[in-house]
C-alpha positions in Angstrom: 3.1 26.4 -2.8 2.6 26.6 -6.5 4.8 24.8 -9.0 4.8 25.1 -12.8 7.0 23.3 -15.4 7.5 23.3 -19.1 7.4 19.5 -19.1 3.8 18.5 -18.3 4.6 14.9 -17.4 6.7 16.1 -14.4 4.0 18.2 -12.9 2.1 15.8 -10.7 5.2 14.4 -9.0 6.7 17.9 -8.5 3.4 18.9 -6.9 3.4 15.8 -4.7 7.0 16.6 -3.6 6.1 20.2 -2.8 3.1 19.1 -0.7 5.3 16.9 1.5 7.1 20.1 2.8 3.8 21.2 4.3 4.4 24.9 3.6 1.6 27.4 4.2 3.5 30.4 2.8 2.9 31.8 -0.7 5.8 30.4 -2.7 5.9 29.9 -6.5 8.4 27.7 -8.3 8.8 27.8 -12.1 10.8 25.0 -13.6 12.2 24.9 -17.1 14.1 22.0 -18.6 16.6 22.7 -21.4 18.8 20.5 -23.4 21.9 21.9 -25.1 22.8 18.6 -26.8 25.4 17.6 -24.2 23.7 18.4 -21.0 20.2 18.6 -19.5 19.7 21.8 -17.5 17.0 22.2 -14.8 16.4 25.9 -14.3 14.3 26.9 -11.3 12.9 30.3 -10.3 12.0 30.5 -6.6 9.6 33.3 -5.8 8.7 34.3 -2.2 7.6 37.7 -0.9 8.3 39.2 -4.3 11.9 38.1 -4.1 13.1 36.0 -7.0 16.0 33.5 -6.9 17.4 31.6 -9.8 18.8 28.0 -9.5 20.6 26.0 -12.2 21.3 22.3 -12.2 23.1 20.5 -15.0 23.7 16.8 -15.7 24.6 14.4 -18.5 22.2 11.8 -19.8 23.7 8.4 -20.9 22.8 8.2 -24.6 22.7 4.4 -24.4 19.5 4.6 -22.2 16.3 3.5 -23.9 13.7 6.3 -24.3 11.7 4.9 -21.4 14.6 4.7 -19.0 15.9 8.1 -20.1 12.5 9.7 -19.3 12.5 8.0 -15.9 16.0 9.3 -15.2 15.2 12.8 -16.2 12.2 12.8 -13.9 14.3 11.5 -11.0 16.9 14.2 -11.6 14.4 17.1 -11.6 12.8 15.8 -8.4 16.3 15.6 -6.8 17.0 19.1 -7.8 13.7 20.5 -6.6 14.2 18.6 -3.3 17.7 20.1 -2.8 16.4 23.6 -3.6 13.4 23.4 -1.2 15.3 21.6 1.6 18.0 24.4 1.7 15.5 27.3 1.3 13.1 26.0 3.9 15.5 24.3 6.3 13.5 21.1 6.2 14.4 17.5 5.4 12.0 14.7 4.6 12.3 11.1 5.7 12.1 9.8 2.2 14.0 12.6 0.5 13.1 13.2 -3.1 11.1 9.9 -3.4 7.4 10.4 -3.8 6.3 7.0 -5.0 4.3 4.3 -3.2 7.1 1.6 -3.4 10.6 2.7 -2.2 11.8 -0.9 -2.1 10.7 -1.5 -5.7 12.5 1.7 -6.7 15.8 0.4 -5.1 15.3 -3.0 -6.7 14.9 -1.5 -10.1 18.1 0.5 -9.7 19.9 -2.8 -9.1 18.0 -4.7 -11.9 18.8 -1.9 -14.4 22.5 -2.2 -13.6 22.6 1.4 -12.2 24.0 0.3 -8.8 25.2 -2.8 -7.0 22.9 -4.2 -4.3 25.3 -3.6 -1.5 25.3 0.1 -2.3 21.5 0.6 -1.8 21.7 2.4 1.5 24.5 4.7 0.4 22.9 5.6 -2.9 19.4 6.2 -1.4 20.9 8.5 1.3 23.5 10.3 -0.8 21.8 10.7 -4.2 18.1 10.7 -3.3 18.3 12.4 0.2 16.6 9.5 2.0 17.3 9.6 5.7 20.1 7.1 6.6 17.7 5.3 8.9 15.1 4.7 6.2 17.7 3.9 3.6 18.9 1.0 5.9 15.3 0.0 6.4 14.9 -0.5 2.6 18.0 -2.6 2.6 16.8 -4.8 5.4 13.4 -5.4 3.7 15.0 -6.3 0.4 17.3 -8.8 2.3 14.2 -10.2 4.1 12.4 -10.7 0.8 14.8 -13.2 -0.6 13.1 -16.0 -2.5 10.8 -13.9 -4.7 10.1 -15.7 -7.9 9.7 -13.6 -11.0 7.8 -15.8 -13.4 5.3 -14.5 -16.0 3.3 -17.7 -15.6 2.9 -17.4 -11.8 0.0 -15.3 -10.8 -2.0 -14.2 -7.7 -5.7 -13.8 -7.3 -7.3 -10.9 -5.5 -11.0 -11.1 -4.6 -12.6 -7.8 -3.4 -15.5 -7.6 -1.0 -16.1 -3.8 -0.8 -18.5 -4.0 2.2 -18.0 -3.1 5.8 -20.1 -3.1 9.0 -19.6 0.7 9.3 -17.3 3.3 7.8 -14.1 4.2 9.7 -13.3 7.9 10.0 -10.0 7.5 8.3 -11.0 5.2 5.4 -11.0 6.4 1.8 -11.7 3.0 0.2 -14.7 2.6 -2.1 -16.6 0.4 0.4 -20.3 0.3 1.3 -21.8 -0.1 4.7 -23.6 -3.5 5.0 -26.9 -2.0 6.1 -27.0 0.1 2.9 -26.4 -2.8 0.5 -27.9 -5.7 2.3 -30.4 -6.3 -0.5 -27.6 -6.4 -3.1 -25.2 -8.8 -1.4 -26.5 -12.0 -3.0 -26.6 -10.4 -6.4 -23.1 -9.2 -5.9 -21.9 -12.7 -5.0 -23.7 -14.1 -8.1 -21.7 -11.7 -10.3 -18.5 -12.3 -8.3 -18.8 -16.1 -8.9 -19.6 -15.5 -12.5 -16.4 -13.5 -13.0 -14.5 -16.1 -11.0 -15.7 -18.8 -13.4 -14.5 -16.7 -16.4 -11.2 -16.1 -14.7 -10.7 -19.9 -14.3 -11.0 -20.2 -18.1 -8.4 -17.5 -18.6 -6.1 -19.3 -16.2 -6.5 -22.5 -18.0 -6.0 -21.0 -21.5 -2.9 -19.1 -20.4 -1.4 -22.0 -18.4 -1.1 -19.8 -15.4 -0.1 -21.2 -12.0 -2.0 -19.6 -9.1 0.4 -19.0 -6.3 -1.5 -17.0 -3.7 -5.1 -15.8 -3.1 -6.0 -12.7 -1.1 -9.6 -11.8 -0.2 -9.7 -8.1 0.9 -12.0 -5.2 0.9 -13.8 -3.8 2.8 -14.2 -6.5 5.4 -14.9 -9.9 3.8 -15.8 -11.3 7.3 -18.9 -9.2 7.3 -20.4 -11.9 5.0 -22.2 -14.8 6.6 -20.5 -18.2 7.0 -22.7 -19.6 4.2 -21.8 -16.7 1.9 -18.1 -17.2 2.5 -18.6 -21.0 1.9 -20.4 -20.2 -1.4 -17.5 -18.2 -2.7 -14.7 -20.6 -1.6 -16.6 -23.6 -3.0 -16.0 -22.1 -6.4 -12.2 -21.8 -5.9 -10.3 -24.9 -6.7 -6.6 -24.1 -6.8 -3.7 -25.7 -4.9 -1.9 -22.6 -3.7 0.9 -21.6 -1.3 -1.2 -19.1 0.7 -4.7 -17.9 1.1 -5.4 -14.7 3.1 -8.7 -13.3 4.2 -9.2 -9.9 5.8 -11.2 -10.3 9.0 -10.2 -6.8 10.0 -13.2 -6.0 12.2 -13.1 -8.4 15.1 -16.8 -7.8 15.8 -17.5 -9.7 12.5 -15.5 -12.8 13.4 -17.3 -15.9 14.6 -16.3 -19.5 15.2 -18.6 -20.6 12.4 -17.0 -18.3 9.8 -13.5 -19.4 10.9 -14.5 -23.0 10.5 -15.6 -22.3 7.0 -12.4 -20.6 6.1 -10.4 -23.4 7.6 -12.4 -26.0 5.6 -11.4 -24.2 2.4 -7.6 -24.1 3.4 -7.4 -20.4 4.2 -4.0 -20.1 5.9 -3.8 -16.5 7.1 -6.3 -13.9 8.4 -6.0 -10.3 9.5 -7.6 -9.2 12.8 -7.0 -5.5 13.1 -7.3 -3.7 16.5 -5.8 -0.4 15.0 -5.6 0.8 18.6 -6.4 -0.7 22.1 -7.7 2.6 23.3 -11.5 2.2 23.3 -12.2 6.0 23.4 -10.2 6.3 20.2 -12.1 3.4 18.6 -15.4 5.3 19.3 -13.9 8.4 17.9 -12.9 6.8 14.6 -16.1 4.8 14.1 -15.0 1.3 15.0 -17.7 -0.4 17.1 -15.4 -3.1 18.5 -14.3 -3.8 22.0 -10.9 -5.0 23.0 -12.5 -8.2 24.4 -13.7 -8.9 20.9 -10.1 -8.6 19.5 -8.9 -11.1 22.1 -11.8 -13.5 21.5 -11.3 -13.4 17.7 -7.6 -13.9 18.1 -8.0 -16.8 20.4 -10.4 -18.6 18.1 -8.0 -18.0 15.2 -5.1 -19.5 17.1 -7.2 -22.5 18.1 -7.6 -23.2 14.4 -4.0 -22.7 13.5 -4.4 -19.6 11.4 -1.4 -17.3 10.7 -2.6 -14.0 12.1 -1.7 -10.5 11.1 -2.7 -7.5 13.2 -2.7 -3.8 12.1 -2.2 -0.7 14.2 -2.2 2.9 13.2 0.2 5.6 14.4 -1.2 9.1 14.6 -4.9 8.5 15.3 -6.9 11.5 16.4 -6.4 12.3 20.1 -3.6 9.8 20.6 -0.3 10.8 22.2 2.9 8.7 22.3 2.0 7.1 25.6 -1.3 5.7 24.2 0.4 4.3 21.2 3.1 2.7 23.3 0.4 0.9 25.3 -1.2 -0.4 22.1 2.2 -1.6 20.8 3.0 -3.3 24.1 -0.4 -5.0 24.2 0.1 -6.3 20.7 3.5 -7.7 21.6 2.0 -9.6 24.5 -0.4 -11.2 22.0 2.6 -12.0 19.8 0.8 -12.4 16.4 2.7 -13.9 13.4 2.6 -10.6 11.5 2.2 -7.0 12.7 1.6 -4.1 10.2 2.3 -0.6 11.5 0.5 2.1 9.5 1.0 5.8 9.6 -2.3 7.7 9.5 -3.1 8.9 6.0 -5.7 11.7 5.8 -7.0 11.2 2.3 -9.5 13.3 0.4 -12.2 10.5 0.4 -12.0 10.0 4.1 -14.6 11.4 6.6 -11.7 12.5 8.7 -10.7 15.0 6.1 -13.7 17.2 6.8 -14.3 16.3 10.4 -13.7 18.4 13.5 -11.1 16.0 14.8 -7.7 17.6 15.4 -4.7 15.7 14.1 -1.6 16.2 16.2 1.4 14.7 14.2 4.1 15.9 16.6 4.6 12.4 18.1 4.0 10.3 15.0 7.7 9.8 14.1 8.5 8.8 17.7 5.6 6.3 17.5 7.0 4.7 14.3 10.5 4.6 15.8 9.2 3.0 19.0 7.3 0.4 17.0 10.4 -0.5 15.0 12.6 -0.7 18.0 10.3 -2.8 20.2 9.4 -5.1 17.3 13.1 -5.8 16.6 13.7 -6.5 20.3 10.9 -9.1 20.2 12.2 -10.9 17.1 10.1 -9.3 14.4 11.7 -8.2 11.1 10.4 -5.9 8.4 9.4 -7.6 5.1 7.3 -5.1 3.1 6.8 -1.4 3.0 4.6 1.1 1.1 3.7 4.8 1.3 0.5 6.6 0.7 -0.4 10.2 -0.1 -1.1 12.5 2.8 0.6 10.4 5.4 1.5 12.3 8.5 5.1 13.6 8.3 5.6 11.8 4.9 6.1 8.5 6.7 5.2 4.9 5.7 3.5 1.6 6.4 5.7 -1.4 7.3 4.7 -5.1 7.6 6.7 -7.1 10.1 7.0 -10.9 10.5 8.4 -13.4 13.0 9.6 -17.0 12.5 9.4 -16.9 8.7 5.7 -16.1 8.6 5.8 -13.7 5.7 2.8 -13.0 3.5 4.0 -13.6 -0.1 1.0 -11.8 -1.6 1.9 -8.6 0.2 5.5 -8.8 -1.1 4.5 -9.7 -4.7 1.9 -7.0 -4.9 4.1 -4.3 -3.5 7.2 -5.2 -5.5 5.0 -5.9 -8.6 6.7 -9.1 -9.4 3.7 -11.3 -10.3 0.6 -10.8 -12.4 -2.5 -10.3 -10.3 -6.1 -11.0 -11.5 -8.5 -8.9 -9.6 -12.1 -10.1 -9.1 -15.0 -8.0 -7.9 -16.0 -4.4 -7.7 -13.0 -2.1 -7.4 -10.5 -4.8 -8.0 -7.5 -3.9 -10.2 -5.8 -6.5 -12.4 -2.1 -6.1 -13.2 -0.3 -7.9 -15.9 3.4 -8.1 -15.3 5.8 -8.6 -18.2 9.1 -9.3 -16.3 11.3 -9.8 -19.4 10.0 -6.6 -21.1 10.0 -4.7 -17.8 6.5 -3.3 -18.2 3.2 -3.4 -16.4 -0.4 -3.1 -17.7 -3.4 -2.4 -15.4 -7.1 -2.9 -15.8 -9.6 -1.9 -13.2 -13.1 -3.2 -12.6 -15.8 -0.6 -12.0 -15.7 0.6 -8.4 -19.3 0.5 -7.1 -21.3 -2.6 -6.3 -24.4 -1.4 -8.3 -22.3 -0.7 -11.4 -20.5 -4.0 -11.1 -23.8 -5.9 -11.0 -25.2 -4.0 -14.0 -22.0 -4.3 -16.0 -20.7 -7.8 -15.1 -20.7 -9.1 -18.6 -18.7 -6.1 -19.8 -16.2 -6.7 -16.9 -15.7 -10.3 -18.0 -15.3 -9.4 -21.7 -12.7 -6.7 -20.8 -10.8 -9.2 -18.7 -10.8 -11.8 -21.5 -9.4 -9.2 -23.9 -6.8 -7.9 -21.3 -5.4 -11.4 -20.9 -5.4 -12.5 -24.5 
């Protein structure tokens, strides 16, 4: 499907929306936006098999809107109109309707914050105006209710520390992450630079009178580092915070010694990610772990009173609904504090994209529905949600919690309520201006080698960014 428009800033999101319909036929869509002074008019030409159809949609734009909000509203309207057109012509509906963004909950929050709707109308507006399925419109509403207590304060910040190293590369992964064996000789230099940047960030925090609320160490797989290397990093962090999370996603990297180091430095939460309990699937996707290692790592974590998150993925190559149900049921027997259910995303940077593995997405929506149903039956509630490009059936990732064990960093990063200072290769810093309703971003270079070579530049850029 090819789409063209006379408003260049719409093009990417219109293309993203068209891709979600997964159409293999030759269809062309030409969009023209016009303004007669009173109304905006979206004119579409739909071309298929040399047959041309014309569609017109008209709406009024509130003249009191700021230029930024007016631009956002126009973009929303053209996406709504394109969705309506395609849904009717193709006989297809999408779970998230005309929404293409990563953060549906933030989208709904912003509608309320901007005075466009009342909070109690969120499910109705999402379903009726933006074509979101009623089920997912209610899911957004539940999550927003479960997120009560978010503090929007320009002086409260989170730290994100990136360790872009893994023991091996998973078939579905698109992150910029290096296999340990290939960068072993650079790890100590990387940590030198990481700590150097961390020291500079401490000065920024002091000068800006920032209050660090949460710390998150991700990657990659931070637990691929040795106990002494983890100790070295955390010995340079001296903040009294609400929550510290460390990704220990690969259970084959978790040891008692490493967990003891994390506990010594007040790490409160870790992730141990089975992804599936089907060992033939694990081999297929390049994860060299055994189910026994998941259980061993989880037991050691509970013995040390860590809050534990576990991830699983719906739609992995070769898995049918029955296999996913067994994984879900095993996870519920373990009863971790958090469970995150991902829908497989086949991204361009992933090995899976060009592999011979066959992706069968016919059961994936049933998998997600089964997870939501059984989690609710076992006392879990959804607390954050995000979407990714190229997810099977246009679905989503949802984090669940039990007994008030939410991860505030996940909420604040997804809802973009707090400034985040990113440290390390590939880390992205975000500066949130809540009063002005704007966000600025600044990335570090992605690759370890470049980060080591340009660490002084990264530090200077960060100082300038947080002036």
